[in-house]
N, C-alpha and C positions, 0 to 999 in steps of 0.2 A: 538520970535521963531526963527528968523535970526540968533541972537547971540548965542542962544544955539545951533542950528545946525552947526554953524562955530566950536564953542567950541567942540561938539563932533567929527567933521569931524578931527580937529587938535588932538584930543586925539587918534581917530582911527589912524590916519597916524604915530603919535609918537609910539604907539604899532607896528604897522607893521615895522617900522623901528628898534626898538628894538628886534623884533622876527628874523628879518634878521639878524641883528648883531650876536646874540646869535646862530643861524644857522650856520652863518658862523664861528664862533669861535668852535663850536662843529665839523663841517665838516674839518677845519684845524686841531683839535686836532687828529681827526680820521685818517686822511691822515698821518700826521707825525708818529702816532703810527704804521700803515700798513707799511709805508715805512721804519720805523727802525726795524720792524720784518722781512721783506723782505731782508733788508740788514744783519741783523743777519742771516738769515737762508741761504743766498747765503755764507756767511762768514764761517758758520759751515759745509755747505755742501764741500766748497773747502778744509777746515782743514780736514775733515773726509776723502777726497779723498787723501790728501797728506800722511794723518797717513796710510791709507789701502795700499796704494803705497809703502811706506817705510817698512812697515811690512812685505807685501807680498816680496820685493827684497831680506829683510834680511831671510825670511823663505827659499827661494829658494837656496841663498848662502850658508846658514847653511846646508841643505841637499847634497848639491853637493860637498862641502869642506870635510863633514864628510865620504863621500865615495871616498876620494882622495886615491890613491895606487902608488906604485913603484913596478917595476919587474925589477929582475936580467936577464931576458931573452933577447937577442940581436938578433931578427930577421935579417936574412941575404938573399941577393940576391943570384943568382948561381955565380956572379964574387967577390962573398965575401964582398959586400957593405952593411953597416947596414942600415936599412930603416926605423927604429922606435926607440924610445927611451921615456922612461916615465919620466916626470920630476915634482918637485915642486918648484916654484921659486917664492918667494915674493919679490919685489923691492919697497924700500923706497923712496918715491917721494913727502916727505912734506905732503901737503893737497891731494895730487894725486898719492896714492899709486897704484900699480899694482899686481895682481895674476895670474900666469900661472901654471896648473897642470893637471894630468891626473886622472880620477876618473870612478867610474863603475855608473854612475849617466844618461846614455844615454838612451832616451825613443824612442824606434823604433815605428814611427807613419805611416809610409808607408808600405803597405802591400807587403810581397815579398821582402823588402828591404834588402840586404845583409850588415846588421850591428849588431853590440853587443850592449851589456851594457857600453862598453869602450867609453871613450870619450877625447879630449882635451877642456879644460875650462878655459876662460880668464875673470878676471873682472879689470875693469878701467874706468875713466872718459874720454869722449870724447865730443869735443866741438859740439855745434849745429850749423850750419853754418846758420842756418835762424833765430836764436835767439841770439846766441853768449853765451849762457847759457852752461854750462857742464852738461852733462847726464851720469848716471850710465849706462855703456853698457857691454853685456856680449856676449862673443864670443865662439862658440862652433863648432867643427869639430868632425863628427862621427867616423874619422878614424886618428889614431895616426900615426904621422910621424918624421921626422928629425926635423921640425920645430914646436915647443910646442906654438908659439906666433903668428902663422899666419894661414890663412886659414879658411875654414868653414864659418858660417854666424854670422853676428853680429845684436843682438838686443836690444832695450833700456828698462832697467829695471825699471827707475825712472827718472824722468825729473828735470832739474834744481838742480843739486846735487852741494853743497858746499865743500864738503870733503867726501874722501873715505881713510880710514886708517887702514892698517893691522898690527898687532902684532903677533908673534910665539913663543910659549912657548916650550924651549929646555928640553926634558925629562931627559937629561944628567946632565945639570948644573941647570936646574931648575929656569931660568932666562928667562925674556922676551927680544925677539930682533926685531928689525924692519926689519931685512932681512933675507932671507931664501933661500938657493940655494944647491938642492940636488944632482947637480953636482960639487960643490966646496969643498975645504978642510974644514973640521970640522964638515961638515954636509952632507958629500957623503953619497947617498944611504939611507939617513935618513928623516923621518917625524917628524914635531913638533907633541905634544902632543895634543896641544890644539891651536886653532886660534881666536884670538880676532878682532871683526869687529865693526867698528865705521863709521857711515854714518850720514852725516847732509845735510838736504834737505830744499831749502829756502821755506819759506810760500808766498803765494799769497799776494803780498802787502809788507807792512812792518812789523817787528816783528821779533823776535828771531828764528833763524832756528830749524827746529824739529831735534832732535837728537836721533838716534837708535844705541843700543849698545847691542852686545850679545858675548858669548864665544862657540866656537863650538870644541867638541873634536874629534880626528880622530881615527876611529876605527883600521884600518890597519896601524899600524906604522912601522912594519918590511917588508922589500921587498919581495915579491914573489919570491920563487926559487924552483918551482915545477920541479923535475927530475934532479936538478944540485947537484952537489957533494958540501957537505957543509965543 
């Protein structure tokens, strides 16, 4: 009886150890699966956020560029000094282009604000002092003056941008160009027919940057000249 009891106790102990081993293996597999799902979800959430940020930035730029305009009117002060001018200026900076223009895209949010739908808008890449990355910035001034690239407020449309590129389609030559200056020779008081926008946003972690590309038609290509002799 003593030998049989010892044998049974040994078998029972072995079964317990095997069960514990199987349970530990199953727990390890379940934890690995849950951890992988959690990391995949965080990665998808991060990628989804970056996609949303890039699409929203491109949608806003497209809407505002489409409303760009030039005017031949030259408002003057009593001393005969010009106080405002409309422009469309795109500067090629390699991977850091800049666009300054006037448009009819302003939205008056303050009750009783003495503002219209006219504004100055700028797009450019600006370094973030806290991270060292370049962010896609938008500058807007609700009042058009003689400094179309200064004043107003600056907001970030997208974080950690790698490239911002603009190209402009000349309606006369039907060729794309990297620069546009509505105050310069050859493009004086003219707007491009289309603007090509390419934006690269870095992913969270490693991987190829997200690429966003669109072409925007400009509605008012001829400068406004109400009441002026033609």
